[in-house]
Every structure is written in structure tokens, then in C-alpha cells.
C-alpha positions as CSV (number, residue, x, y, z in Angstrom):
1,M,51.9,36.6,-33.3
2,P,50.0,34.8,-35.9
3,E,46.3,35.2,-36.3
4,K,44.3,31.9,-35.2
5,K,42.2,30.5,-37.8
6,K,38.5,30.4,-36.9
7,N,37.0,27.1,-37.0
8,T,34.0,27.6,-39.2
9,W,32.7,24.0,-38.5
10,F,31.5,25.2,-35.0
11,S,30.2,28.5,-35.9
12,C,26.5,29.0,-35.2
13,Q,25.9,30.5,-38.4
14,N,26.9,27.4,-40.4
15,A,25.1,25.1,-38.0
16,H,21.8,27.1,-38.1
17,S,21.7,27.1,-41.9
18,G,22.3,23.4,-42.1
19,W,19.6,22.6,-39.5
20,T,17.0,25.1,-41.1
21,K,17.4,23.0,-44.4
22,C,16.9,19.9,-42.6
23,F,13.6,21.2,-41.1
24,E,12.2,22.1,-44.7
25,T,12.2,18.5,-46.1
26,E,9.2,16.6,-46.5
27,T,10.3,13.7,-44.1
28,W,10.7,16.2,-41.4
29,K,7.1,17.6,-42.2
30,R,5.6,14.1,-42.1
31,T,7.3,13.4,-38.9
32,L,6.0,16.6,-37.3
33,Q,2.4,15.8,-38.5
34,S,2.4,12.2,-37.1
35,Y,3.7,13.4,-33.9
36,S,1.0,16.1,-33.3
37,L,-1.5,13.5,-34.5
38,K,-0.1,11.0,-31.9
39,K,-0.3,13.8,-29.2
40,K,-4.0,14.5,-30.2
41,C,-4.8,10.8,-29.8
42,G,-2.3,10.2,-27.2
43,F,-2.7,8.6,-23.5
44,T,-2.5,11.7,-21.2
45,K,-1.9,11.7,-17.6
46,A,-5.5,12.5,-16.9
47,E,-6.5,9.2,-18.6
48,R,-4.4,7.3,-16.2
49,L,-5.5,5.9,-12.7
50,S,-2.6,6.6,-10.6
51,R,-3.9,6.9,-6.9
52,N,-4.1,4.0,-4.5
53,R,-7.7,5.0,-3.4
54,E,-8.8,4.9,-7.0
55,F,-7.6,1.4,-7.7
56,R,-9.3,0.2,-4.4
57,R,-12.5,2.0,-5.1
58,I,-12.6,0.1,-8.5
59,F,-11.7,-3.2,-7.2
60,R,-14.3,-2.8,-4.3
61,E,-17.2,-1.3,-6.2
62,G,-16.7,-1.9,-9.9
63,K,-17.9,-5.0,-12.0
64,S,-15.3,-7.6,-13.4
65,F,-15.4,-9.1,-16.7
66,S,-12.9,-11.6,-17.8
67,N,-11.6,-14.1,-20.3
68,Q,-8.5,-16.5,-20.6
69,N,-6.1,-13.6,-21.0
70,L,-7.3,-11.0,-18.7
71,I,-9.5,-9.7,-16.1
72,I,-11.1,-6.0,-16.6
73,Y,-12.7,-4.2,-13.6
74,I,-14.9,-1.4,-14.6
75,Y,-16.4,1.5,-12.6
76,K,-18.9,4.0,-13.7
77,R,-18.1,7.3,-12.1
78,S,-20.6,9.8,-11.0
79,P,-21.9,12.3,-13.7
80,E,-20.3,15.5,-12.0
81,E,-16.6,14.0,-12.4
82,D,-14.8,14.3,-15.5
83,G,-16.2,12.4,-18.5
84,Q,-12.7,11.0,-19.5
85,V,-12.2,7.1,-19.8
86,R,-9.2,6.3,-17.5
87,L,-7.2,3.3,-17.3
88,G,-5.1,1.5,-14.5
89,L,-2.8,-1.4,-15.1
90,V,-2.0,-4.0,-12.6
91,V,0.8,-6.5,-13.9
92,S,1.9,-9.1,-11.2
93,R,5.7,-10.1,-11.0
94,K,4.4,-13.7,-11.3
95,L,3.8,-13.2,-15.2
96,G,7.6,-12.9,-15.8
97,E,10.6,-10.6,-15.7
98,A,10.3,-6.8,-16.1
99,V,11.1,-6.8,-19.8
100,K,8.0,-9.1,-20.6
101,R,5.9,-7.4,-18.2
102,N,6.5,-4.0,-19.6
103,K,6.1,-5.0,-23.2
104,L,2.6,-6.6,-22.0
105,K,1.7,-3.1,-20.4
106,R,2.8,-1.2,-23.7
107,R,0.4,-3.3,-25.7
108,L,-2.4,-3.0,-23.5
109,R,-2.1,0.8,-23.3
110,E,-1.8,0.9,-26.9
111,I,-5.0,-1.0,-27.4
112,F,-6.9,1.1,-24.9
113,R,-5.4,4.3,-26.7
114,L,-6.8,3.2,-30.1
115,H,-10.1,2.2,-28.9
116,K,-10.8,4.9,-26.0
117,H,-12.9,7.0,-28.3
118,L,-15.4,4.2,-28.9
119,L,-16.0,3.8,-25.3
120,K,-18.8,5.5,-23.0
121,P,-17.5,8.4,-21.0
122,G,-16.9,8.5,-17.3
123,L,-15.6,5.0,-17.1
124,D,-12.5,3.9,-14.8
125,M,-11.2,0.5,-15.8
126,I,-8.3,-1.8,-14.5
127,F,-6.7,-4.3,-16.8
128,L,-5.4,-7.3,-14.9
129,P,-3.4,-9.8,-17.1
130,R,-3.5,-13.4,-16.6
131,N,-0.7,-15.9,-16.9
132,Q,-1.5,-16.6,-20.6
133,A,-1.6,-13.0,-21.7
134,I,2.4,-12.9,-21.6
135,N,2.6,-15.3,-24.3
136,C,-0.1,-13.4,-26.6
137,N,0.7,-11.4,-29.5
138,Y,-0.8,-7.9,-30.0
139,Q,-3.7,-9.1,-32.2
140,E,-4.8,-11.7,-29.6
141,L,-4.6,-9.2,-26.9
142,E,-6.6,-6.8,-28.8
143,K,-9.4,-9.3,-29.7
144,S,-9.5,-10.3,-25.8
145,V,-9.9,-6.8,-24.8
146,L,-12.5,-5.7,-27.6
147,S,-14.6,-9.0,-26.7
148,I,-14.7,-8.0,-23.1
149,F,-15.7,-4.4,-24.1
150,K,-18.4,-5.8,-26.2
151,R,-19.7,-8.2,-23.4
152,A,-19.7,-5.5,-20.9
153,K,-21.7,-3.1,-23.4
154,L,-19.1,-0.3,-23.0
155,F,-19.3,0.8,-26.7
156,C,-21.2,3.9,-27.6
157,N,-23.3,3.5,-31.1
158,T,-20.5,1.6,-32.8
159,N,-19.5,-2.1,-32.7
160,P,-16.1,-3.4,-33.7
161,V,-16.0,-6.4,-36.2
162,N,-12.7,-7.7,-37.1
163,G,-11.1,-4.2,-36.6
164,I,-13.7,-2.6,-38.8
165,L,-16.3,-0.2,-37.2
166,R,-19.9,-0.4,-38.2
167,D,-23.2,1.4,-36.9
168,E,-25.5,-1.0,-35.0
């Protein structure tokens, strides 16, 4: 009986050596660095509002600030609770189809993620976009959110001006 040829393409040894070379490239190292940086500055589950009673408490007891694009409800938690800033999003179906609503939510989450380190600790907030927000680009939404943050005096010791931080 003739001996079967071993297919070297699928052997673990060849696959492993190829993959290790891939992981040693500079591109891969930069990718890993950016991923770990994103994880450090990410939007964790602890920073999300998820329970119905939390949303009801913020709507009932929190203060609201608004402009033409969105309404933000803000509630200051007691000092005994965790000091993280938490975000909830409420986007109505009236704003449009799911793709547009999800894009708006991603943009608002990213704006929050990039600016949460500037906010006072222990805040719960809900972003409630208005109809005009669905047509805004990222820069317009960011400007709206930052103007409300500034009006509500939520920043600690820094003040964003045209995307640049400066001391007060």
C-alpha cells in the first residue's frame, strides 16, 4: 500500500511559525498598543446605566439642561456610592430607523468616553437626543454636549475651548 503524503500546509508547526512572525511586526505591536490604550480609556459596563430604577430616579430627581440638539438629565449621587461618572442613553424610535439611531448612540457614547475624565466624579447622566440631533455630524454633537456640560458646571478645574483644554 502506498504511503499517504502528509499535507504540510495544515501542520501545526508550519502554521505556528507563520503566526509568530506575524505577531512580531511593528504594525501588530502598534495595534496591540492602541487596543490596550482604548481599553484603559474605554466605556466599561460600570459606567453604563442599565436598571430601570436608575433611569426613573434620574428623571425624577435630576436636573435637566438642554439645547437645540439634546437634553441631558444629571443626578449627583451620594458620596458613599462609587465615584464613577455613568451614562444612560434614551433614543426614541421617532428619530428614525435603527441604523440612524445606533449611529447617533455611538457618537454620543464616544463623546462621553473622550470627555468623562474631565467631569466631576459621582454623576449619573442621561442623554436624550432631540429630532435635530439625527442630522448633526460628530463635531456639532460634541459642541452641543460640551456646551451643556459647561453650562451645568460639570467640569473639574479644566475648561474645553475649541477642543483644547486649558486651566481656569
